[in-house]
KOLTOR-605670 format. One record per residue: residue number from 1; residue in three letters; x, y, z of N, C-alpha, C, CB in turn. Coordinates in nm, 2 decimals. Last residue first. Glycine has a CB too. Layout:
% KOLTOR-605670
 num residuo     nu     nv     nw    cau    cav    caw     cu     cv     cw    cbu    cbv    cbw
 NUM     ALA      X      Y      Z      X      Y      Z      X      Y      Z      X      Y      Z
...
***
This chain:
% KOLTOR-605670
 num residuo     nu     nv     nw    cau    cav    caw     cu     cv     cw    cbu    cbv    cbw
  77     ILE  -0.11  -0.88  -0.98  -0.22  -0.98  -1.00  -0.26  -0.97  -1.14  -0.34  -0.94  -0.90
  76     ASN   0.21  -0.87  -0.83   0.13  -0.83  -0.94   0.02  -0.93  -0.96   0.21  -0.81  -1.07
  75     ARG   0.26  -0.81  -0.48   0.25  -0.91  -0.59   0.17  -0.85  -0.70   0.19  -1.04  -0.54
  74     ARG   0.48  -0.64  -0.28   0.36  -0.63  -0.36   0.36  -0.73  -0.48   0.35  -0.48  -0.42
  73     ILE   0.60  -0.73   0.04   0.62  -0.73  -0.10   0.48  -0.72  -0.17   0.69  -0.86  -0.15
  72     ASP   0.64  -0.53   0.30   0.55  -0.63   0.25   0.55  -0.62   0.10   0.40  -0.60   0.31
  71     VAL   0.94  -0.47   0.51   0.85  -0.44   0.39   0.75  -0.56   0.37   0.93  -0.41   0.27
  70     ALA   1.14  -0.31   0.74   1.05  -0.43   0.71   0.96  -0.38   0.60   0.98  -0.47   0.84
  69     VAL   1.47  -0.21   0.76   1.33  -0.17   0.71   1.25  -0.29   0.68   1.35  -0.07   0.59
  68     SER   1.72  -0.28   0.82   1.64  -0.23   0.93   1.50  -0.19   0.89   1.72  -0.11   0.99
  67     ALA   1.84  -0.34   0.58   1.80  -0.46   0.67   1.72  -0.41   0.79   1.92  -0.54   0.71
  66     ALA   1.93  -0.10   0.49   1.81  -0.16   0.43   1.75  -0.28   0.51   1.83  -0.21   0.28
  65     THR   2.17  -0.09   0.63   2.06   0.00   0.66   1.93  -0.05   0.61   2.09   0.14   0.59
  64     GLU   2.31  -0.31   0.53   2.28  -0.30   0.67   2.17  -0.20   0.71   2.41  -0.27   0.75
  63     ARG   2.33  -0.23   0.25   2.25  -0.35   0.29   2.21  -0.34   0.44   2.33  -0.48   0.26
  62     ARG   2.30   0.12   0.19   2.38   0.00   0.23   2.29  -0.11   0.27   2.48   0.04   0.34
  61     MET   2.14   0.28  -0.08   2.14   0.24   0.06   2.23   0.12   0.08   2.00   0.22   0.11
  60     ALA   2.05   0.55  -0.29   2.14   0.44  -0.27   2.15   0.41  -0.12   2.28   0.47  -0.33
  59     ILE   1.74   0.64  -0.42   1.83   0.65  -0.30   1.92   0.53  -0.30   1.74   0.66  -0.17
  58     VAL   1.56   0.85  -0.63   1.63   0.72  -0.62   1.74   0.74  -0.51   1.70   0.69  -0.76
  57     ALA   1.23   0.99  -0.58   1.38   0.99  -0.57   1.44   0.85  -0.58   1.42   1.06  -0.44
  56     ASP   0.96   1.00  -0.54   1.01   1.06  -0.66   1.17   1.06  -0.67   0.96   1.20  -0.69
  55     ARG   0.94   0.72  -0.35   0.86   0.83  -0.39   0.92   0.88  -0.53   0.85   0.95  -0.29
  54     ILE   1.22   0.56  -0.40   1.14   0.60  -0.29   1.07   0.73  -0.32   1.22   0.61  -0.15
  53     GLN   1.39   0.31  -0.55   1.30   0.42  -0.58   1.21   0.44  -0.46   1.21   0.39  -0.71
  52     TYR   1.72   0.22  -0.46   1.58   0.21  -0.44   1.50   0.33  -0.49   1.55   0.18  -0.29
  51     ALA   2.01   0.05  -0.51   1.94   0.17  -0.54   1.79   0.14  -0.53   1.98   0.22  -0.69
  50     CYS   2.25  -0.09  -0.28   2.13  -0.10  -0.36   2.07   0.03  -0.39   2.02  -0.20  -0.30
  49     ILE   2.55  -0.25  -0.18   2.48  -0.12  -0.21   2.36  -0.15  -0.31   2.57  -0.01  -0.26
  48     ASN   2.63  -0.51  -0.17   2.63  -0.43  -0.05   2.56  -0.30  -0.06   2.78  -0.40  -0.01
  47     GLY   2.65  -0.67  -0.39   2.52  -0.67  -0.32   2.52  -0.59  -0.19   2.49  -0.81  -0.28
  46     SER   2.86  -0.67  -0.55   2.88  -0.73  -0.42   2.75  -0.74  -0.35   2.98  -0.64  -0.34
  45     LEU   2.74  -0.53  -0.77   2.79  -0.67  -0.79   2.81  -0.74  -0.65   2.92  -0.67  -0.87
  44     SER   2.45  -0.36  -0.65   2.59  -0.36  -0.69   2.63  -0.51  -0.70   2.68  -0.29  -0.59
  43     LYS   2.12  -0.36  -0.78   2.21  -0.40  -0.67   2.35  -0.40  -0.73   2.17  -0.54  -0.62
  42     HIS   1.84  -0.15  -0.86   1.97  -0.21  -0.89   2.04  -0.25  -0.77   2.05  -0.10  -0.98
  41     LEU   1.58  -0.10  -0.76   1.61  -0.07  -0.90   1.74  -0.15  -0.95   1.63   0.07  -0.92
  40     CYS   1.31  -0.19  -0.57   1.45  -0.21  -0.58   1.49  -0.19  -0.73   1.50  -0.35  -0.53
  39     ALA   1.07   0.05  -0.45   1.11  -0.05  -0.56   1.26  -0.06  -0.56   1.06  -0.01  -0.70
  38     VAL   0.81   0.13  -0.23   0.95   0.13  -0.26   0.97   0.02  -0.37   1.04   0.11  -0.14
  37     PRO   0.54   0.31  -0.08   0.59   0.21  -0.18   0.74   0.24  -0.21   0.50   0.22  -0.31
  36     THR   0.48   0.36   0.26   0.55   0.41   0.15   0.58   0.30   0.05   0.67   0.49   0.19
  35     GLY   0.39   0.24   0.50   0.30   0.25   0.38   0.36   0.30   0.26   0.18   0.34   0.42
  34     LYS   0.60   0.42   0.71   0.50   0.31   0.70   0.40   0.34   0.58   0.42   0.29   0.83
  33     ALA   0.85   0.59   0.52   0.76   0.58   0.63   0.67   0.46   0.61   0.69   0.71   0.66
  32     LEU   1.08   0.77   0.37   1.06   0.63   0.40   0.98   0.62   0.53   1.20   0.55   0.41
  31     GLY   1.16   1.02   0.31   1.03   0.98   0.27   1.00   0.84   0.30   1.02   1.00   0.12
  30     LEU   1.39   1.12   0.41   1.40   1.08   0.27   1.26   1.03   0.22   1.50   0.98   0.26
  29     ALA   1.31   1.15   0.68   1.33   1.27   0.60   1.34   1.24   0.45   1.45   1.35   0.65
  28     SER   1.32   0.88   0.75   1.19   0.94   0.74   1.20   1.07   0.66   1.15   0.97   0.89
  27     LEU   1.60   0.84   0.74   1.52   0.77   0.65   1.38   0.83   0.63   1.51   0.62   0.69
  26     ARG   1.67   1.01   0.96   1.72   1.04   0.83   1.63   0.97   0.72   1.86   1.00   0.81
  25     GLN   1.54   0.88   1.17   1.50   1.02   1.14   1.54   1.05   1.00   1.56   1.11   1.24
  24     SER   1.68   0.64   1.17   1.54   0.64   1.15   1.49   0.78   1.11   1.47   0.59   1.27
  23     MET   1.93   0.73   1.23   1.91   0.68   1.10   1.76   0.67   1.07   1.97   0.54   1.09
  22     ALA   1.88   0.81   1.50   1.94   0.91   1.40   1.91   0.86   1.26   2.09   0.93   1.43
  21     PRO   1.78   0.57   1.62   1.70   0.69   1.61   1.75   0.79   1.51   1.70   0.76   1.75
  20     GLU   1.84   0.27   1.42   1.88   0.36   1.53   1.81   0.49   1.52   2.04   0.38   1.54
  19     ALA   1.55   0.13   1.26   1.69   0.17   1.27   1.71   0.25   1.40   1.72   0.26   1.14
  18     ALA   1.31   0.01   1.18   1.36  -0.02   1.31   1.51   0.01   1.32   1.34  -0.17   1.34
  17     VAL   1.01   0.08   1.02   1.16   0.12   1.02   1.21   0.10   1.16   1.17   0.27   0.96
  16     ASN   0.76  -0.12   0.86   0.82  -0.07   0.98   0.97  -0.03   0.96   0.82  -0.17   1.10
  15     VAL   0.66  -0.15   0.61   0.58  -0.19   0.72   0.63  -0.12   0.85   0.58  -0.34   0.73
  14     VAL   0.65  -0.02   0.28   0.72  -0.02   0.41   0.62  -0.06   0.52   0.78   0.12   0.43
  13     ASN   0.58  -0.24   0.01   0.53  -0.13   0.09   0.61  -0.14   0.22   0.38  -0.12   0.11
  12     ALA   0.76  -0.31  -0.30   0.70  -0.35  -0.17   0.65  -0.22  -0.10   0.81  -0.41  -0.08
  11     CYS   0.88  -0.47  -0.60   0.82  -0.36  -0.53   0.76  -0.40  -0.40   0.71  -0.29  -0.62
  10     GLU   1.15  -0.58  -0.80   1.05  -0.60  -0.71   1.00  -0.48  -0.64   1.09  -0.71  -0.60
   9     GLY   1.37  -0.50  -0.96   1.24  -0.51  -1.02   1.12  -0.54  -0.93   1.25  -0.62  -1.12
   8     PRO   1.61  -0.67  -0.77   1.58  -0.57  -0.87   1.45  -0.60  -0.95   1.70  -0.55  -0.97
   7     LYS   1.47  -0.80  -0.47   1.55  -0.82  -0.59   1.52  -0.70  -0.69   1.53  -0.96  -0.66
   6     LEU   1.48  -0.75  -0.12   1.42  -0.73  -0.25   1.52  -0.74  -0.36   1.36  -0.58  -0.25
   5     MET   1.62  -0.76   0.12   1.60  -0.89   0.05   1.53  -0.87  -0.09   1.52  -0.97   0.14
   4     SER   1.63  -0.51   0.23   1.76  -0.56   0.18   1.74  -0.69   0.10   1.86  -0.58   0.29
   3     LEU   1.38  -0.49   0.35   1.40  -0.42   0.22   1.53  -0.47   0.16   1.42  -0.27   0.26
   2     LEU   1.26  -0.81   0.47   1.34  -0.69   0.48   1.36  -0.63   0.35   1.47  -0.72   0.55
   1     MET   0.94  -0.95   0.56   1.06  -0.94   0.47   1.13  -0.81   0.49   1.01  -0.96   0.32
***
């Protein structure tokens, strides 16, 4: 599943970041790495921009950037 597919309120763990090298480095600097828990907090009305909780920060990300991050959704048991 891609990070861009998460709905508000859903949580996942990062599996892979497959962005261009410069964007991959930037996402890594923001704390987005394999195994990192992320949560979708809010999506804009157009759905093009989403707010994600990544570690202790809230990061706004374009859909195209979020689509380069593979995640494994966390199910509540």
